[in-house]
N, C-alpha and C positions, 0 to 999 in steps of 0.2 A: 802828961795828958793834954795840957794847954797847947804845947807845941804841935801835938798830933791834930788837935782841932784846927789850928791855924793852917796846917797843910791843906785840909779839905775846904778851907774857906777862901782859898786863892781863886783868881779869875779862871786860870787854866783848869783847876780841879772841878770848878762848877761846869765848865764846858764839857769836860770828859764825862762827868756824871750825867749831863744832859744827853750825850751821845749814847751812853750805856742804856739809859732809860728808853730812848727812842728805839734802839736796837731790840731791846726786850719787848717793847710794844709791838713791833713788826712781827717778831717771832711768835708772840702770843696770838696775833691776828691770824697768822698762818695755821697755827695749831687748832684754833677754834674753827676756821674755815674747813680744815681737813676733817674734823669731827662731824661737822654738819654734812659735808659731802658724803661721808661714809654711811649716813643714814638714808640717803636718797636711793630710789629704785635703780636697779641695774640698767634699765633702758635709758635712764637719764644720765647716769654716771659715765656710760660708755659712748664715745664718739668715734666714728669711723673716718679716718683720714687716709685710708689705703687708696692707691691710685686706681684700683679696680672695684672698690666699694664692696668687698666680699662680705662685710658684716652688716650691710644694709638689709633691713627687712622690707621686702617689697610691699607696695600698697595692696596687692592681691592677698598676700599672707596676712597683713594687718587686718584687712576686712574679714578674712576667714576666721582668724583667731578671735576677733572681737565678737563674732556671732556664735562662739562655742557655747553650747548649753549643757555640757556634761564635763565631768572631770576626766582628764587625760594624764597618763603617767609616762614619762620617759625613763625607762630603766636602762642604764648604760652599763654594759658588761665590759669593763675595761679598768685598768689602773689609772686613776685620775692624774697622778704625777707623770706618767709616761705617755699620756695622750697629747697629740699635737695641739699646741696652743690655739691654733686657728679654729679647730673643732670645739675645744672647751669654751673659748670666748663666745663663739657663735651660739652654742647651745644655751649658755647663760643668758645672753641677750634675747634670744628667741623666746625662751621660757618666761622671761620677765615681762613679756607683753600681756600675760593674763594670769590671774590667780588660779585659773582652772588647770594650768599645766604644772605638774609636779615633776621634779627631777631627782632620781635616785641613782647613786653610783654603787656598783658592786664589783669588786676586784675578783676576777675568776681564778686568780692564782691563790688567793686566800679563801675563796669560796667556790671550789670547782663544781660543786653540786648545782650551782646556779645555771650552768650551761645546760645541764640535763633538764632542769626545771623549765627553762624557757626554750629548750630545744633549738639552740642556736650556737654560734661560734663567738670567740672573743672579739673585742673591738666592734661591737654591735649595739645598736640602740633598739630596744624593744618598746614600741609605742602601743599602748593599750587604752581602751575606753571602758570605763566602769559601767556606763549605761548600756551600751550596745554589746559589750563583752567581745568585741572584735579586737584583734591585735595584728601587728605586722612588724617587720624588722627593717632597719636601715643600717647597712654596713658602712664603716668608716671609708671603705674604698669607693662607695657610691657618693660620698661627700667630697673627698679629695680624689678626683678622677685623674688617673695616670694615663699618659700616652704610652701605648705598648712599645713603640719604637725606642723610647728613652728609658723605659723601665729597666732594661738589661744593662744600661750604662751607668746606673746609679745604685747606691747601696740600699735604698729603701723606696717603697711606693710613695711615701709622703714627699720625698725630695724630687721625685719624677712627676709629681702632680702638675697638670697643665690647666685644670679647671676646678673651681670650688662650687659645689652644688648643695650647700647646706640648706638654703632657703627652699629650693625646689623639692628636695628629698623629704624634709621635715613636714612641709605643707602637704605633699603627696601622701605621706603616712597619716597625717591628721585627717585628711579627706577620706581616706580609706576606712579608718577605724570609726569615724563618726557617721558614715553613710553606708547603707547597704545597696543603694541603687547603682548599677553599672550600665554602661552603654556599649553599643557595638557599631563599628564602622566597617563597611565592606568597600574594597577598592577593586576595580575591574582589571581584567587581563585579557589578552588575545588580540589586541589592536595596536601593539607597539607601545603600550603605556610604560611609564617609568615606575619602578617600585617606590613605595614610600621609604624615604631614608630613615636611618635609625634615629636621627635627631627628631624627626616628625613623630615616629611611633613612640619614642620615649616621652615626648610631650603629651601625646594622647594618653599614655598610660598614667601620667600624673593627674589627668582629669578623669580617670577611671573609664577610659575608652579603650576597648579591645579592638584589634584590627584583624581582618581576615580577607583573603583574596576571593573574588567571585568571577567566574567565567559565564558571561551572559549567553554565550552560544549554547551551553548545555543547561541553561536554567529557563524554566517557563515563567518564573516570577522572581521578584526580589524577596529574599528571606524575610519572614515576619518579624524577626528580632533586629532587623536593620534600622538603626536610628539615623544613619546618613550614608549615602552611596557616593563614592568618590571616583571620578574618571580623571586620572592624572596623566595628561598629555597623550591621548591616543593619536597615533600618526597615520592610522588608516580608519576608514569610515566604519560605523556600526551598521549592521544589517537592519532592514525594516522591522524584522521580528524583534530584534534587540531594542529598537526604539519603542516598539509597542509595550515591551516589558517595563521600560523606564516610565513611559507615559502613564501606564496603568498604575504603577507604584505612586507617581506624583498625584494622580487624581484621587488617591486614597489618603492624601495628606503626607506623602513621602518627602524626604529632604535629599537633594542631589547637589553635588559640587562638581563643577567641570573646570579643569585647567587645560587650556588650549595649547597647541604647539604648531609652529609653522610646518607645513607639509605641501608637497606638490600634488598630492592625491586629492581627488574630489571628496568632499565631506558633506555631500548634500543631505544625507539623512540626519547627521548630528547637528549640522548648522540649521537644518529645517526645524528641529526640535527647539533650538534656541530662538529661532524666529517666531515660533508659536508663542513663546513667552516674552516677546517684545524686544529681542536683541538680534540685530542684523550684523553678522560678521563681515567686516570689510575685507576686500581682496588685497593680499600682500602683507609685507612686514610693516610695522609702525615705527616711524622715526620721529624725533622731536628735536628741532634745531635750537630750541630755547631751554628746555629742561632735560639735560642729558648729563652723563658722567664723563668728565674730562674730554669733551669734544666728540665722543662717540655717540652719534645720533641714535643708534639702536639700543644703547644702554640708557633706558628711560628712568628719569627721576620724577614720578608722577605726582600730581596734586591729589591729596587725600581730603575727603569731606566725610569724616566718620563721626559718629556720636553714640552715646549710650554704650551698650555692650560691645559694639564694634570698635570703640575707642579705648577699651580697657587696657591699661598697661602701656599704651603708646605715649611716648614723651617727645620724641623728635620728629615723628612721621617720616623717618628715613627708610624709604622702600625703594628697591631697585628692580626694574623689570627688564629682562634681556630677551631680545628676539621675540617680541610680543605680537600677537594678533590684536586687532582693535575692533570695537563694535560701535554701532550707532543705534539709537532707540527707534523702534518702529511700532506699528500697531500690533498689539497682541491678538491671538486667536479668540480670546474670550474677554469680555468686558470686566470681569472680576479680577483679572490679573493686573497687578501694579508693579512697576519697575522703578528701582532706585539705584542710581550709579553712585559709587563711593570712591572711585579712583579714575582719573582722566589724565590725558596729555594737556599741554598748554594749547593755545590757539595756533601754535606753530607746529602742530602735529601733521604728519604725512603718512598716508597709506601708499607704500611703494611696492610696485611689482615690476616685472621686466619691461613693461611697455609704457607705463605712465605712473604719475604720482598725484595724489589728490590731497589737498590741504584741508585741515579741519581740526576740531577738538574731538578726540576719540576716547571712547570708554575703554578702560583697561580692567576695571573690576565693577561688578554690579550684582544685585540680587533681585529676584522677583518673588512675589508672594501671591497666593490665591486661596481664598476661603472655599473649602469643599465640604460637602455633607456626606458622611459615611456611617455605616452601621457598626455599633460596638458589639462586644461579645454577647450582650443581652438582646441584640436585634433592634435596639433603639437607634434612631438617627442622631448623630452628634456632629458638631461643627469642628473641623480641623483646618490647619493651614499648611499648605504645601510651600516649599521654599526651594528655589533654584539659585545657586551662587555660581557666578562665572568669572574666572580670571583669564586674562589674555595670554599668559605664559605659565607653563609648568615650571619654568626656571625660578619662579617665585620661591619655591621650597627646595630647589636643587641644592644638594649638600655642598657642592663646590662653590656655589655662590654664597650661601649663608655662612660657610666657614671661612671664606676669604675676606668677607667684610663683616667684622665683628660688631660694628655699630648698627648694622641693618636691623630693622624691625619687621622683616618679612615674615618670620615664623610667628611672631606675636599677632600680626594681622591675620594670618591664616588660621591660627588657633582660635582667634575671636570669631572668625567665620564659622568654624566647626562648632563652637559652643553655642552660637546663635541658633543652630539647628536642634539643640537639645533642650528638653523641657526642664526648667528649674536647675540649670547648671551654668555657673559662671566659669570663665576660663581661668583656672588656677594653675595652668602650666607655666612654670617659671624657668627661664633659661639659665644654665650654669654660667658662672662668671669666670672669665679668663684669668689665669695666674701668670701669663707669659710676659707681662710688662716688667714687673720687678717683684722680688721677694718681699713680702709684707713684714719687714722686720720692725717697723714702727707703725703698726696698723691699728693699735688699740690702746691709746694712751689714757683715755678717760679724762674727766674734767680736771682732776687734781694735777695730772701731768701737764695739762695745758696751763694750769695756774702757775706751776713751777716755771714753765717756759716763758710765760708772758707777764704774769702779775708780780711775781717776786722781784725780777729786775726793775720793773716800774716802781715798786714800793721802795727799793733801795735808792733809786735815782731821786725820788721825791724826798726820801729821808735825808739823803746827802745834801739836797738843796736847802732843806729846812735848817740843817746844822750850819751850812755855810752862811745862810742869811742871818741866823742867830748870832754867829760869831762876828759878822760885819757890824751888827747893831751894838755888840759889846765894845 
C-alpha cells in the first residue's frame, strides 16, 4: 500500500492528475452549457446560416405575429419523421415566435379519419383560429415550390424544389384566419395592357387581395367593390369617356395605379389625366448616365426616397426600371391635390427622343392625394382621400425582369404601393426564397452546434496552454 501511495505522489503522476481534472472540468462545463441551452426558446436556439436565409422570419411576419390577439393552431397532417427537415425546422421556429401559436402533428397513416375530419390531403397544414372560427390549409408543395421543368427529372417534389415559401405561406394563412376583411383590385384591358404576372397575383393573394379584369369600354363606372384600379402598361390611349369614368371614380375617393410604357402612339387623354394631378409626362425614353445597370443607360437604377408604409420590407433599395417614361412636377388642376415623388433619376437623367435629348432629374415614381367629400350609405357627407400612384415603366413588375434579378426589390415596392391604397392593411406579401444557390445541408445548426464548432476547440487550446504552463513551472 505504501508503494502504491508513492507512485501517485511522484511529479509525473501529479501532472497527469491535473490534466485529468482539467479535462473533466471542461467536459462538465460543456454538459452544463448544453443543459442550459436546451431550456432556451426555439427562436433563440436556432440560428440560420443558410446562404439563402430560408429559415429567417421576416420583419413583416414578426410584426404580424406579435399583434396576434387570438389563439391559432397549426394542425399538421403528416408523418413527422418523414417530413422534409426544412419544413419541420421552419414550422418550429415560426411557431416559437408566439405562445398563441400551437402546433399539433397527426400522422394520417395512423389516423386516416383525420383527413376526413379536416377535409384535406396528407402533407398539409391546417391553420385555424379559435376566435374567428376561420380555417385554411397550406400544402407542403406550396412551401417547397418545385420547378415543373425539373420535377420530371427527379424522384420527388422536394428534391426538385427551387423556392422555399414557408414564411409567405404561413403568414398568408395567419392573415386569412384572423381577418374577415378582403380586398378587390381591378386591372384594365383593351389598350394593350400587360396581364398581371402570377408573381404579382400570388403576392396580392397573400395580402387578401383578389384580382379581376375590367374593360372600361363596356363599363359606365368603376365597380363599387373596387379598392384599387390598376392600369398596367397601356400602349394605346384611353378614350375620353374612359377617362371620365376614372376621374369620376377618383373624385369619390378612388385609388388608381398607372404603370406607363413607351409607345409611339399619342396618349393625350391618359397623360392629360396625369397632368391634372400634377404630373407632366416627358417626351421620349429616360436614360441615366450616372445611375444605370452595367453601362446600359436605359436600365435605370433610381434613387428611392420612401418612408413609412412605402418603405416596409425594403432593405437594399435595389430597384431596376427598364425603358421607362419620366415625369416632372407641374401645377395640378385643383389646389387640394398634393404630389409626392418617391423615385427619381440622378441629375444626369435625359429624356431622349428621335430629335433631341433634355437633361434633368426625372420622376420615375410618384403618388398624389386629394381630400374629397362624398356621401356615405346614410346620405351623410364624409371626407375621403383619393390616391393616384404612377410608375414610369410597367417593366417594374414584369416577370422576366423580377425573375432574372433575384435581389431586386421591385415587387416589394410595388406591393407597398398597393397596400398604401387599402384601409388598415399592411403589406404582408412575402416573396419566396430561392433554393437554387446550394442545398441547405448545414442550414440549421443551433447554438449548441456553433458551441461545438467554435467554443470547444478554444477551450481545449486554453486548457492545453494551462497544462503546458503548469508543467513549465514544475
